[in-house]
N, C-alpha and C positions, 0 to 999 in steps of 0.2 A: 125753150128749148136750146136756145146757145148754150144757156148755164150747162144744161145736160151735156149737149154736145164739149165744150169745154171739160166736164168733170171725167167723159170718157176720155178723151186726149191725154187727161192728167194720171189714168189709172192704167189705161190701155197697155201700157208696157211690163205692168204688173200682174195681169189678167191674163191674157195673151204670152202662158211662158211653157206653154205644152207643145213637147216634140208630136206634131202628127200622127206618125207612126207608132211611136213608141205609146203613145196614148191609146191607140187603138188596139194595139198589142193585148195592154195590160186591161183594156175595157171586157175581150173578150174572155181573157181570163177572170177576171170577176163576175160575170156574166155565167161561167160554168161551175164558177164555185160558189154565187148563191143558190144555184141548183141542185148540187153537188149535196151542200150542207143541208139544203131543205129536206133531202132525201134521209142524207145520214142523221141528220137533228130531228125527226119527226117526233120521235117517243121522248129527245133528251128536252124536258122543260127549259123554255129560255136560251138554248144554247143558238138557235139559229136567231135570235133577236139580237143576241151577244154578239155572233160573228157580223152581223149588219154594222153593226155598232162600230166595231173593228174596222171595220171597212171606211166606216165616215170619217173616222180620226184618222185612219192611215191615208185618207184623202186630204185631208188637212194638213197633216204631216208633208205630204208631197208636194202640195202647193208652197208651202211654205217656203221647203227647199228648192224649189225649182224656180225663186225669187230670190235666192244667197249668190251674193256676187264671188266668184272664184277667189279674189283677195280675202274674203272674209272666211272663206273653207282654209286658205292656207296659214293665216293668223290663228285658227280657231284649232290648227293640229295638235300643237303642245299641250296648250290648256288642256284640252280634250284627254288627249293621251298621259298627263300627269294626273288629271281625275281619275281616270280608270283603275289606274295601279294605285291609288289611295283606297278607293272605294274596295278592291281587291283586299287589302290588306286590311281594310273596316272590315269585311266581311271574315277574311281568315281568325282576325281578334274575338268578333262582336255577334258576326252573322247568325241567324233562324237555322236549328238542324230543324230537317223535315226527311223524312225516309232516308235517312242515313245520310245526309248530305246537307254539306253547309254551301248553298248558294246564295241565299237572300238577306239584305238588311233591313231591320226594320226602323224607317226614320220616322215613327211616330205617325204619322197619316197617312203610312203606306208602306208596305214594302216595295223593294226594287233589285234586280236583278243584275249587277253593275258589269257581269262579262257580258251581257247584251250591245253593251257602248263601247267592248272593243273591237266589236263586228264592223264598227265603221270609223270609230278612232284610231284602230291599228294602220288601217289603209293610209287614211289622212295623216298619221304621223309618218310612216315612210315612204308617202309619196312627196312630204315636203323634205324631207332627208334626202334624200336622190336628188330633188329640183335643187338642192344647197350646193350640191357636188357634182353637178351634172357638168359633164366636160372635164373631171378630172378623179372619176372614180379607179379606186385600187382595190387589191384583195382586201385592205385593211377596213374600206368603209362598207365591202360587204361584209363581214366579220361583225362591224357595230351593228348593222340593221338587225343581222340573226340576233342579237343579243337583246336588241327592243324588241323583238317579236317575240322569244323563246322567254324573256320575265314572266309576261302577263299569261301565255300560255300554260305555262308552269305553275304560277300562281291558281287558274282555272281548272286544272287537272286534279290540283290537289285537294279540291272541294268535296269529291271530287266529279264534274261536269266533261266526260271525254268527249260527247257529242261538240257541247259548244266548243271545249278546245280546239277541237280537229277544224271545225268554220273558222276560229281567230287564226290557226295557223296556215290555213290555207289562204284566208283574204291577205295575210301579211307577208306570204310564201308568194304569192299570184305578184304584188310588187315588186319584189327581188327577183322574180324569173323576168318581168318585164323591162326591170330596169338593165339587163344585160347580162345575168349571171350564166357562167360558163356551162356548156354542156358536160364538160370534165367534173365539174365539181357536184353538178347536179348527182351525177353518175356513182359519185366515189361519196355520197349521201347516201345514195339508195343502196350501196353494196355495206355501208358503215352501218345502216340501218338494219339489213337485213343478219349482220353478223350479231348485232345485240338484241337480237331478237328475244332470246331465249333468256338475257336480264330483262330486258320489258317485259317477258313474259310473268318472270317472278317477281315484279312488281306492282303488277298491276290486280286489282281490287278481286275480290271470287266472285262477284256479279259481273264483273265484266272478261274473265276466260269463260264463265258459263255461256256468256252470249256468242262468245268466237265457237265455244262447241256446240252449240246450239244450233249456229249455221251450218256448223260440217254434218249434222245429223240430228235434227229437230224432234225426230220420232224416238230419241232416246227418252223424253220428257214430254210425250204430247200433250198431257195435262195440265203441266206446268210454264217450264221455260220455253219448251217448243211450241206452244199453245199459239201464240201469237204468229209466229213463220207459216205452221199449216195454215190457219184458219185463212189470214191473208192470201197464201199461195193458191189455194182454194176458192177461194173468190175470183181472185186475177184470172185463173183459170176457166171458170163455169160460165165468164160472161163471153166465151165464145168471139163470132167475129163480128154482130149486132148487138151482143149484151141484150140483158134481160127485160130493157126498157127503163124508164122513170119509174122509181117507187116500186118495183118489182124483186127488188135483189132479195134473195132468202137467207143470204149470209149475213146483209146487212140488218133487215128486219127482224132477224129470229135471233139478232144479237149474237153472232158468233165472232165477229171482227170486232177486237179488241181495241179500245183508243179510235172507235172509226169516225169521230170527228177532229181528231187532230192528227196524229202522225201516221195514223191507216187509213186516210181521206182517200190514198189512191184505190187502195181495194175496191173501196165502195165504188168511186168513178167506175173502175173496171168492171165490176161484174155488171153496172148498169147498161152501159155504151159499147164492151165489148172493143175488142181489137181495132174498130174504125175509131171510136170513140178517143183512146190513146194515142194514134196517130194526129186526129188533130189536136191533142193536148201538145203531143212531143212537139207538134210543128209550129203552135205557140211557143214553146218554151226556147226552139230553135233561133224561132223570129226573134225573141226578147236577145237572144247573146248574139245573134248577127247585129243587130241594133245597136246595140250595146257598144260592139266591137267596131263600128262603123265611126259612132260617136267619138270611142277613144281615139281611130285613126286620124280624125279630123279635128282633134283638140290642138287647141293654142301654145300650150307651151310643155313642159315634162312631168309638171304635175298634175296637171288635168289628164293626160295621157295617163300615167300611171293609175290616178285614181279611177277613172273610167273603165281602163281594162279591168281593176282589181273587184271592184264592184259589178261587173257583168260576171266576171268568173265565178263570183260568189253566188249569183243566182243559179251559174251552170250547177255548182257543187252542192247548194240545198235541193236542185231537183234530180241529179243522180244520184245523190246519196240519199233521199228519201223515195225514191223508186226501185234502187237497188236495193233497199233492207226489206218492202213491202215484197217484192219478187223474190226475196230469198236468196241474193245472188251477194249479200253484203250486211254484216251484222247490225240487230235492231240499236243504234242509237240515239233514239229519240231528235231525228231532225224535220221541220215540218216541211212541206209542199209548199212552194211559194203561191202567195196568193190564193192558197186553197185550202189550207187548213185553219182550225180555231186555234187562235192565241193572238193577244192584244200586241205583247212585246215583240213576237217576229214579224207580225203583220206591220207595225210600225217600223221598224228597221228596215227591212226589203225596201217599205214604203219613201225612207229616208233615201235609202241608194240609189232608188229611181227617179226623184226628185233631185239629187245631184248631177244624176246622168243628164237630164234636162237642161238644168244650171250650165253646165259643163258643153254641152252645144250650142245652146243660147249666147254663149259668149263666146265661142269659137274665134270670133274676128274681130275681139274687143280687145283680145289684149296682145301683148308681140311674146313670141317666144324667149 
């Protein structure tokens, strides 16, 4: 008995690493995810089991990340960023082509998508950079940070993978914003982007332009490019206030909803649980974002504050973009719904971010600013 007590005292600090509030929110999201995926994947052999496996792997990743000390995060920032860039260059040179895009790198034992690494490596790198420049920031420092961000974003957009490029841009852009970027500069960039819109339109791929046009008028191609948006909005609207009930979604089980287990799982949830269910889901995401911002505000130093704030806003971006595209107010860009959609890579990336948030909160008093 004494030996067990001593063992517990030894491992206690590594086991009790979970922030209670954040853990409760994630547990409730995972619960809704399992229920929704069971319905969405009912006629999709192996998909539900795969989703449960992804959740288990994500939990392991979250647990490991929650045990990482902030000093390790700072030391790993530059190597992870450089590794991510090298892998992106390798993809451009030797990557596998699938459905017209070169996004995957074959390592022999399996394929990896290096752009996913940048979703975490990018905020780590920029948070490390601004921590080093704390107290002496000039316009030149923000210019360097923008270059560090735009290089991988350009490589990802070139694959082409506009959805991931926007997520990486957001992940790094949030760090730059939280570091104190002037609103005048933000306004100037917005004006410049608006002025460059015609040029950007001319540089977009045909399928990307088609997504924008489909957003404006999905009925222009109801059986082709507009089919996704039309069917998902029908599902969202037909759920009404209370929803059709668990396993009762006609759009879902008659297979009108495309990609119902991945990018469009929100349409499945909306049809079966209605407006009330959506309000519950939105409340959970708002609670997740609120808790993350509290952790950022209580962080021990600039690095942890910027990293926590950026990771939290990444969750917001995922949820906002996914719900927006399923509801027909944003173009379809292939962004999953956090902790709900099927997909191992995205699930692990999000779990890693949540684990880092827990580590930052746990070490909030152990490091000096």
